[in-house]
C-alpha positions in Angstrom: 13.8 25.9 26.8 17.2 27.8 26.9 19.9 26.7 24.6 22.6 24.6 26.3 26.0 24.7 24.8 28.1 21.5 24.9 31.0 22.6 27.0 32.3 19.1 27.3 33.2 19.2 23.6 35.6 22.1 23.0 35.6 23.7 19.6 38.7 22.8 17.6 40.0 24.6 14.5 41.3 21.3 13.0 37.9 19.5 13.1 35.0 20.3 10.8 32.6 22.5 12.8 29.6 20.7 11.3 30.6 17.7 13.4 30.4 19.6 16.7 27.2 18.8 18.6 26.3 22.5 18.9 26.1 22.7 15.1 22.5 21.4 15.6 21.5 24.6 17.4 20.3 26.2 14.2 17.9 23.3 13.3 17.2 21.8 16.7 15.1 24.6 18.3 11.7 22.8 17.7 13.2 19.6 19.3 14.2 21.2 22.6 10.8 21.0 24.2 10.7 19.0 27.4 8.1 16.2 27.5 8.2 15.6 23.7 9.9 13.1 21.4 12.0 15.9 20.2 14.4 15.8 23.2 15.2 12.1 22.3 15.8 13.2 18.7 18.2 15.9 19.8 20.0 13.7 22.3 20.6 11.0 19.6 21.8 13.4 17.0 24.1 15.2 19.4 25.6 11.9 20.5 26.2 10.8 16.9 28.0 14.1 16.2 29.9 14.1 19.5 31.3 10.6 18.8 32.5 11.6 15.4 33.9 14.9 16.5 35.9 13.3 19.3 37.3 10.6 17.1 38.3 13.1 14.4 40.2 15.2 16.9 42.0 12.2 18.4 43.0 11.1 14.9 44.5 14.5 14.3 46.3 14.5 17.7 47.8 11.1 17.0 49.0 12.1 13.5 50.4 15.3 14.8 52.4 13.4 17.4 53.6 10.9 14.8 54.8 13.8 12.6 56.6 15.3 15.5 59.0 12.4 15.7 59.7 12.5 11.9 62.8 14.3 10.5 62.0 17.6 8.9 62.0 17.7 5.1 65.3 18.9 3.6 65.3 21.4 0.8 68.1 21.6 -1.7 68.6 24.7 -3.8 70.3 24.2 -7.2 72.6 26.9 -8.6 71.2 29.4 -11.0 73.2 27.9 -13.9 71.4 24.6 -13.2 68.0 26.2 -13.4 67.8 27.5 -9.8 65.1 25.0 -8.9 64.7 23.6 -5.4 63.9 20.1 -4.4 62.9 18.2 -1.3 64.8 15.1 -0.2 63.6 12.2 1.8 60.2 10.4 2.1 58.0 13.5 1.7 54.3 14.1 1.6 52.2 17.2 2.0 50.6 17.7 5.4 48.3 20.7 5.5 50.2 22.3 2.7 53.6 21.7 4.3 56.2 19.2 2.9 56.7 16.7 5.7 58.9 13.7 6.1 56.9 10.7 7.1 57.7 7.7 9.3 56.3 4.2 9.5 52.6 4.9 10.3 51.4 1.3 10.6 50.7 1.4 14.3 48.9 4.7 13.9 46.8 3.4 11.0 45.9 0.2 12.8 44.9 2.1 16.0 42.8 4.6 13.9 41.0 1.7 12.1 40.2 0.0 15.4 38.9 3.2 16.9 36.8 3.9 13.8 35.4 0.4 13.9 34.3 1.0 17.5 32.8 4.5 16.8 31.1 3.9 13.4 28.5 1.4 14.8 27.6 3.9 17.5 26.9 6.5 14.9 25.0 4.0 12.8 22.8 3.0 15.8 22.0 6.7 16.5 21.0 7.2 12.8 18.8 4.2 13.0 17.3 5.6 16.2 16.7 8.9 14.5 15.0 7.2 11.6 12.6 5.5 14.0 11.7 8.8 15.7 11.1 10.3 12.3 8.7 7.5 11.4 6.9 7.9 14.7 6.4 11.6 14.2 5.3 11.1 10.6 2.7 8.6 11.8 1.5 11.1 14.4 1.1 13.8 11.8 -0.7 11.6 9.4 -3.1 10.5 12.1 -3.8 14.1 13.2 -4.6 15.0 9.6 -7.2 12.2 9.2 -10.8 12.0 10.4 -12.1 8.9 12.2 -15.1 8.6 9.8 -13.2 9.2 6.5 -13.0 5.5 5.6 -16.6 4.6 6.5 -19.1 4.4 3.6 -20.6 7.7 4.7 -17.2 9.3 5.1 -16.0 8.1 1.6 -19.2 9.5 0.0 -18.8 12.8 1.8 -15.1 13.1 0.8 -16.0 12.4 -2.9 -18.6 15.2 -2.8 -16.1 17.6 -1.1 -13.5 17.0 -3.8 -16.0 17.3 -6.6 -17.2 20.6 -5.2 -13.7 22.0 -5.0 -12.8 20.8 -8.5 -15.9 22.5 -9.9 -14.6 25.8 -8.7 -13.3 27.5 -11.9 -10.4 29.5 -10.6 -7.4 27.6 -9.2 -6.6 30.3 -6.6 -10.2 30.0 -5.4 -9.8 26.3 -5.0 -6.7 26.9 -2.9 -8.5 29.5 -0.8 -11.4 27.2 -0.2 -9.1 24.5 1.3 -7.0 27.0 3.2 -10.1 28.5 4.8 -11.2 25.0 5.8 -7.8 24.5 7.4 -7.9 27.8 9.3 -11.4 27.0 10.5 -10.4 23.5 11.8 -12.7 21.7 9.3 -10.9 18.4 9.5 -13.4 16.3 7.5 -13.0 18.7 4.5 -9.2 18.9 4.9 -8.8 15.2 5.2 -10.9 14.6 2.1 -8.5 16.7 0.1 -5.1 15.8 1.5 -5.7 12.0 1.6 -6.5 11.9 -2.1 -4.7 12.5 -5.3 -4.3 16.3 -6.1 -6.1 16.1 -9.4 -9.3 14.8 -7.8 -9.7 18.2 -6.2 -8.4 20.1 -9.2 -5.1 21.0 -7.4 -1.6 21.1 -8.7 0.8 18.7 -6.8 2.9 21.7 -5.4 -0.3 23.4 -4.2 -1.5 20.1 -2.6 1.8 19.7 -0.8 1.7 23.3 0.5 -1.8 22.8 1.8 -0.8 19.6 3.5 2.0 21.4 5.3 -0.3 24.1 6.3 -2.8 21.6 7.7 0.0 19.8 9.6 1.0 23.1 11.2 -2.6 23.6 12.2 -3.7 20.2 13.4 -0.3 18.9 14.6 1.9 22.0 15.3 4.4 20.3 17.6 4.8 17.0 15.8 5.0 18.5 12.4 7.6 21.0 13.4 9.6 18.3 15.1 9.2 16.0 12.1 10.8 18.7 9.8 13.6 19.3 12.4 14.2 15.5 12.7 14.6 15.1 9.0 17.0 18.1 9.0 18.9 16.5 11.9 19.2 13.2 10.1 20.5 14.9 6.9 23.0 17.0 9.0 24.3 14.0 10.9 24.8 11.8 7.7 26.4 14.7 5.8 28.7 15.7 8.6 29.9 12.3 9.6 30.9 11.6 6.0 33.9 13.9 6.8 35.0 11.3 9.3 34.8 8.5 6.7 37.0 10.6 4.4 39.4 11.2 7.2 39.7 7.5 7.9 40.3 6.9 4.2 43.1 9.5 4.2 44.7 7.7 7.1 44.4 4.3 5.5 46.1 5.7 2.4 49.3 6.3 4.5 50.0 2.6 4.0 50.9 3.4 0.4 53.7 5.9 1.2 57.2 4.6 0.6 58.2 4.7 4.3 55.3 2.5 5.3 55.9 0.0 2.5 59.6 -0.2 3.4 58.9 -0.7 7.1 56.4 -3.5 6.2 58.9 -5.2 3.9 61.6 -5.1 6.6 59.3 -6.7 9.1 58.4 -9.5 6.7 62.1 -10.0 5.9 62.9 -10.2 9.6 60.3 -13.0 10.1 61.8 -15.2 7.3 62.9 -18.6 8.6 61.2 -18.2 12.0 
């Protein structure tokens, strides 16, 4: 399936690129297969990022316009005999490294909080949806790696014999090769006997056991296992990327603590005395 760029979400230099829906292109390739659960995963992840990206940009636009109506910071240069230092006058804070005079931002803060409260649940719902897809894919992979008769008395006895045989092999690399060969040959009863039991029962190290399980998943459930790994990566990407939106909201809320905002609030309270 060809990659489709999200032209409805233009790239902005002032918004973290990891929030853009197209930032999933590097990890979402296994998901872009029509007729599979992966397309649902990709759609949910992209919507979560798109919502966060759009809100982040709108917050930046609103703050830019707010700053546009503020008086510029005034710099005063002291004479050399007084140290030659310079100072800024007015209610100043740094905006992208530039000293900027601020104005009452209460309306901006309130609007941003309301927008965040509307968008955050959308992102949370998509993450919950993604977790559900991950669980479904994990179940599919586990089912593909099991054999129908493994839990029957005969199957349990056979599995115990298989593990005992592997453990009796003296060299660790030969044990690994034995199981790897079983995987390559599609010998599911042997593979299931090993991967559905503790590693030490087959004389395998945990890391080797995990590697063999991944190899078996790629053999017996190639699409679901690849999409499971991609889904886990997508969930991690969405959660990590949207944390930037949470931080942005925190920075906006902190504007309530600047002197201009405090003064404006006090004046409003004063004006309501006696009403």
